[in-house]
FILOTI-104738 format. One record per residue (C-alpha): x, y, z. Coordinates in steps of 0.5 Angstrom, whole numbers, plus 500, padded with zeros to 3 digits. Example, Ala and Ser with C-alpha at 12.3 -4.5 7.8 and 13.67 -1.06 7.14 Angstrom:
<nodes>
525491516
527498514
</nodes>
This chain:
<nodes>
500500500
503507498
504512504
500518504
505523503
508519497
501518494
500525495
507527491
505523485
498526485
501533485
506531480
502527475
496533475
502538473
504534467
496533465
495540465
501541461
499536456
492539455
494546455
495546447
487546447
487552451
492556447
489554441
482557443
486564444
489563437
486570435
490573440
498575438
502570441
507575444
500578447
498572450
505571453
504578456
497576459
500570462
506574466
501579468
496575470
500570474
503576478
496578480
494571482
500570486
501576489
494576491
495569494
501572498
498578500
492574503
497570507
500577509
507574506
511580504
518578505
519575498
519583496
525584499
529578495
533584492
537584498
540577496
544579490
546572488
538570489
536576485
540574479
538567480
531569480
531574474
534568470
529563472
523568470
526570464
528562462
520560464
518566460
522564454
519557455
512559455
513564449
516558445
511553447
505558445
508560439
509553437
502551438
499556435
503556429
502549428
508546431
505542437
509536435
515539435
514542442
512535444
519533442
522539446
519536452
521529451
529531450
529536456
531531461
537530457
539537457
538537464
543531464
548535460
547541465
549536471
555533467
558540466
555544472
555540478
560535475
555529475
557522472
553519467
551512467
552508461
544508460
544515460
550516455
546511450
540515451
543522450
546518443
539516441
536523442
542526439
541522433
534523433
535531432
540530427
536525423
530531423
535536421
537532415
530531413
527538414
534542412
534546419
535545426
528544430
529550434
523550437
524543440
531545442
529552445
524549449
529543451
534548453
530554457
526549461
531544463
535551465
529553469
529547473
537547474
536555477
530552481
534547484
539552486
534557489
532556496
525559497
518557498
514555491
509561491
514566493
519564488
513564483
512571485
519574484
519570477
513574475
515580478
522581475
519579468
513584469
516590465
517585459
510583459
508591459
513592453
510586449
503588451
503595450
509597445
510594438
515589441
510584441
508585434
515585432
517579435
511575432
513577425
507582425
510589425
507591419
500590421
501593428
495596431
496596438
491592442
485595438
484588434
482585441
475589441
473585435
474578438
469574441
467575448
469568450
476569447
477575452
474571458
478565456
484570456
483572463
486565465
492565462
496566469
492561472
493556467
501556467
502558474
498552477
502546473
508550476
506550483
503543483
510541480
514544485
510541490
510534488
518534486
519536494
515529496
517524491
524521488
527523482
526516479
518517480
518524477
522522471
517517469
511522470
514527466
513524460
505524461
506532458
509531452
505525450
499528451
501534447
504529441
497526441
493532441
498535435
497529431
489527433
486533434
490538431
491534425
498536424
503533419
506527421
510523415
513516416
520519416
518523423
516516426
524514425
526521429
520519435
523512435
529515437
527520442
522515445
527509446
532515449
526517454
525509456
533508457
533515461
527512466
531505466
537509468
534512474
532505477
539501476
546503477
548501470
</nodes>
């Protein structure tokens, strides 16, 4: 019988990955909104949500994060890393690259392994080396097939694994950390929302009309956009809660729920193109993922 704490940790972690996995369905409902404007709404509404909770708890200590210069820099980097990750994910989903986004989350753990190798001088197990080679082979084959690097996948893998690395080194309660991350990226959110910057990044600078286009959007789209903060803050909160309770091996197994759901959504709901040659690529990635999960449980 599972211990209550372990079962609770599994519930938190699995729930976070389930939410992440189905988020493409939410973002696709908001496809009429500029991608960078969506990212801005995600940042600003997350800030309002987290700040409200913290203030209701009469917790104001996190506002003085700047007194610890090291922690301040790490939180600043974490905030922009997760902003980049969400920005790439939203852009990829709403531009028809959901499968490529799923690929990024499949290979993210291997980026974490490499960061651990170079930064923390961790030693790789034999299976992890093989897993990395398999993933590298998959990316190389995809590059040859398409003629270019899968930059969405690689960008997501790097930004999310880098975010995880930073979170590992920051000793701060979950909500407080999320509060600081959204606070330090709030200026970026304001720039993306109220200046031409968002349109320029999204490749729509010639048609820039500010936020006036939103007046013509259906009311349900505007109402759904209000949940952009909660939709992204909730999985991050659940993930951190679960990660503190369950062992890494269990977390490593559960984390593949998210890209699997995202992949299935891209293929069967969005109907994105998945040629037979890509089956070879994902075969390499899936094999790599399986080897990685096994490596967490064995000494080899």
